[in-house]
N, C-alpha and C positions, 0 to 999 in steps of 0.2 A: 087551372091554365085557361087563358083566354088567346084566342087567335087575335092578331092585331092587323089593324088596317093601316098601312104605311101612307105617309103623305109624299106625291111624285112633286118634284120641283123642276120646272122647265127653263133652264138657262141656254143661252147660245153655245156655250162650250161642250154641251152633253150631246151623247150619242143618240142617234135616231133608231138604233136597233138593240143594243146591248141591254139595256133595261126591260124593254118590251120583250125581247126573246127570253130572257132569264124568266120572266113572269108569265110566259107563255099568253102573252096579250098581242092583240094587233098592233102593227106599226101604226103610227098616225102621221108621221112625217116631221114631228116635232122633235126638238132634241129633247130626251130625258137625261137630266144631269145627274139628280140624287133621289134617293129614297129616303125620307126621314122615318126615324122609330124612336118615339120619347114623348115627353110631355113638354117641350119648348112651345111657347104660344105662338110662334111663327109658323109651327109645322106639328101641331100635335096631333098624335095618332089616336085612333078611335077603337072601341072593341065592340062587339055583337054580344049582348046577354042572352042567357037562355031563353027570355021571353021575345027574343026578336028585335028589342030597343037598341039603338046604337048610342054610346056615352063615351065622352073624353077618357083616355087612358088615366087622368090623373084622377078621375071619381073612380076607378076600380082600384088603383093603387092606393089611394088614400094619401098621397103625397105627389110632390113634384120629383122627379127623378134627377139625382146629380150628375148624370151623363145624357149624352145623347148618341145615338146610333145611326149611322148611314150607310148606304151604298152610293159609290161615285162612278159615274161611266163617263170618263174624260175623252173626248174626241178631239178638242182644241185646248191648247194651253190655257192655263189660268193665269190669273193676274199675279204679279208680285205683291206679297202681302206677309203681314205678321199680327200675329195675336197679342192682345194687353195682358199683363198680369192684372190681378184682383184690384190693387189699388189704383192703377191707372183706368181700369173699366169703371171702376164705383164714381172716380172723379168725372170721368167724361160722360158717363150716363146721367149723373146729376146735372151737371152744368148743361146738357143739351134738353134736358127735360125742364129745367128752370127756363131755359129761353123759348120753350113751347115748340121745339123742333118736332114735329110728327114722326112717331115711331116707324113709321112706313115710308118716311120722306126719302127720296133717293141720295139727298146729301147728309143723312143723319150717319153718323159714323157709329156710335155706341148703340146697339140694340138691348142691351142690358147690361146690368152691373157686375158681371162675372168675369173670371179670366178663362182661358180655353185652350190649356195645353191639349195635344190630340196625338192619336195613334193611328196609322194605316196598316192594313193588312191586306196584301195583295191576292186578289182573285186571278188575274192575269199578269205578265210582266207590266210591271207599272214604272213610270219614268217620272223622276221629279227633280227641282232644283231645291236643295236644302241646306242652310247655313253658307256664312262665307268661307273662302278657300282660306289658307294660311297665305300671310302677306308675302312669303317669298314666291309661292306658287303663283299670286298675283302678278308680282313682278315679273316672273319668268314669261308669263302667258303676254303680258303688254309688251316685253322685249321682244316678242316675236313678230310684232306688228309695225307697220312703217307709217302709218296714219298720224297726221298731227295730234288729234284727240289722244291717241293711244301714248305717244311720247309726253304729252302734258300731263295725261294722270301719273303716268310712271314718275316723273319728277315730282309731283305734288305727294305721291305716297312715298317716296324716298325722304322727301323734305318733312313729313310727319308721317312716321312709321307706325305700325301696331294696329291693333284693333280701332282704337279712336280715332286715329287717322284715317282709317278705311271708310268709318263711318261718316266722318265729317267729309271726305271726299263724295260719298254716295248721295249726302244732303246737297252737295253743290251740283251734282249730276241731275237731280230730279227737280232743282229748283227752276221754276218758270223765269228767274231773272238770272241765274248764272249756269244754267244749263247749257249744253253744246247748241251750236247752231245747225239748222238743218243740212247745210254743207258738210259741217264737221261731222254730222251723225252718219251721212252717206257715205263719207270716206272711210269712217271707220267700219262700217257694215261691209262696203266692198273689199275692204282689206281682210276681213275675216272670211268671207265668202272665197277670196281668192287663195287665202292659206288651206282653208277646208280642202278646196278642188283639188290641190297640190298636195294633199295627204300629209300636210304640215300641222295638223292640229295637237293643241295642247290640252291633253284630258277632255275633249270634247268641249271645250270653250268656244271654239269657233262654229262647231256645227250647231252648238244651241243658237247663237247669234244667227246663223244662216236659216236655221228653222223658224225661229220666232219672228223673224224679219218678213216673213211671208205674210203674217196676220198683223204685225205692227209695224211698218217700215220707218214711220217717223217718230218712235217713242224712244225717249233717252234710256226706259227701262230696259232695252237691249243690251246696253253697257253693264248695267247693273247685273243682268242675267249672267254675263259671263264672268263675273266674281263669284259666282255660288258654285257650290259642289253639285255636280250632277250624279244622281245614282240611280241604279235599276233594280227594283226589287223583283224577284221570281215568285212565283205563286207559293204562297205559305210562308213568306217572309214579312215581318213587321218592321215598321221603324216608327221612332217617337219623336215627335216635334214640341219642344218646349216653348213656353210663351216667349216673345221677345225675338225669335228666330226668323230671318227672313226666308221665304219659301215660295216655290211656285210649282204646280203639278202640272205635268206635261202630255201624259196619256196613259190609257189602262183603265182597269176597273179595280175598284179596292172596298173593302170595309173600312169605315173611319168611325173611330169612337173617340169622342172628347168630353170635356166638362160642358155641362149644359148651358152653352152660349153660343150666341151666332155674331160675336164681335169680329171684325175682320178690317184692318186698316190696310187700305190698297195705295200702291204708289204707282203703278205703271203697268202697261201690257193689258189694258182694260179700256172699256167704253165706257165703264161706270166711275162713280165720284171718286177722286182720290184725294188723299191727304199726306202728302209727301213728309212735310215737317212732324206730323203725328207718328208716321212710321219711323222717322230717324230718331224721335224722342224715346220710341218703344224700343228699338234694337238698341238703344243706349243702355238697356238694362243687363246687356251681357250677351255672350255668344256661347252657343252650344254646337259641337260638331254633331252633324247627322249621323245616328248610329242605328244600326240595326239590332232590335230587340231579341235577346237570346232566350228562347221560352225554358220553362221548367217543365219537365215530364213527371206527371202525376197520375198513375193508375190508367194508362192509356188516353189521357187529356193532357194537351200541350197548354200552358197558361202563360201568357204575355202580359207582364205586370210592371210597367215602368213606375218611376217613384212620384206618384201623385196618389192622392185620396180617393178621388172620384171614381176612378173606373179601372178596369182590366178586361181582358178577353180570355176566354177558354174556348180551346178548338178540338174538336173530336171528330175522328173518322170513323164510322162504324159499318158493321156489315152482319146481318143476321139478326136473331130473335134476341140475343144475349143484351142485357141493357147496360149503358155505361152512365155512371153518376157524374153530373157537371157540378163544380163548387159553386158556394155560396148560399146563403140563407136571406139575404135582403130581395129586393124587386130585381129581377132579372129579365132580361130580354133574350129570347132564343130564335136565332135566324139561321134557316136552313140555306146554304150557298150551293149545294150540290146534292142532287139525290131525291129520295122520297123517305121521310123519317116521321116517326111518333114520338111525340114529347110528353111527359107526364110527372105530374108532381100530386101531393096530397088533394088538390082541388080538382083533379081531372086530368084528361089527355088531349091533345091535340095532333091531327095529323097535317105534317108540313110537306110542301113540294118547294123546287128551287125559289129564292126569292121572298118566300112567305116566313112570318115570324109569329111568336106566341109570347106571352107574358107570364110569368110565374110573382104572384105576390109576396110581398114581405112574410116569411112564416110559414110559407106552403111545403117546407120540406125540400128535400133534395129534388133537382130535376133530373129524370133518366130517360135517355134516349135509346132508340133502336131502329133498325131499318138499315137502309143502305145509302149512304152519302155524307156529307160532312156538315158539322153544324157550329156556329160560332155564337158564344154566349157573351153578352155585356153583363158585369155585375160590379159591385163595389167590394174590394179587398176587405175582409175581416167582417164583412155582411152577408 
């Protein structure tokens, strides 16, 4: 077992206190948004050997991990975004590489050639927007508004119904040439604010617009946000987001595990580079309902395993000296999310406190954990 050194990412939507407090570190006044654990080149973890030398995790693992594990601390809403499937990612990465776009360029869209399905596991109440609402529900929420933009969108969707029509409507909304004027958008936002204040909300659609307008008052992504399902995960719940599913995270702290990629197509509610057409092309791949993942219980361990090859999560809450065995035989990242724990495998043991992680190399036998607290392990199913 090796203790990991995670990589902190400072983005403006991050929390100034959640991650420093979790790690027992001093707050420095900057937003700490993400803690990365894995071998991705844009944020590779390191380990300290017994001789005191620090080396990349990939050197100890002997391979690149198929997944990336993070802790997210969301204090401000993230952008409207979607992740590509493997074919789109490979094409986009090759195209930008051939054009000579630097990998760290702000306008680069594809950072690697991989797809990025992901799953979030809530550590605190966690809110997000995931997948489009059913067409009938979109009609219903637009029917409840009086603004000219809402009426026009309702007419467009009735003339071109279903998911393809909804995607085409979103493409027009986000287009710099066909999108709403600032006056139309302001009237739409004011309409939502008025209905929300009067207690006439339609499944939190108007609340979503009201809240997001505080951060992005002139962004047509506000309208798109109203069209998405709003969910709240309670601590211990998980949700899976497939590739091609539009989403945005609104607030809370969670563990996030994904295929080993950093490909994000943004279309609004952000100051970063946006690619509305690429997002629309990606969303055309299909739609999936936002769904909470039901875990399987095995010997005191809850296993969250969506239908992807790269990753699953095992969660165990322990108390005392009796050891609990975690699943998997391949490379595993073991993260303490609460308490003080000891994790061990055939290669040794590591003491962990909240926010700290350890790594078990392939073939090092079962990971055993004891102490008082909760551990989350990322692993590859069947390995």
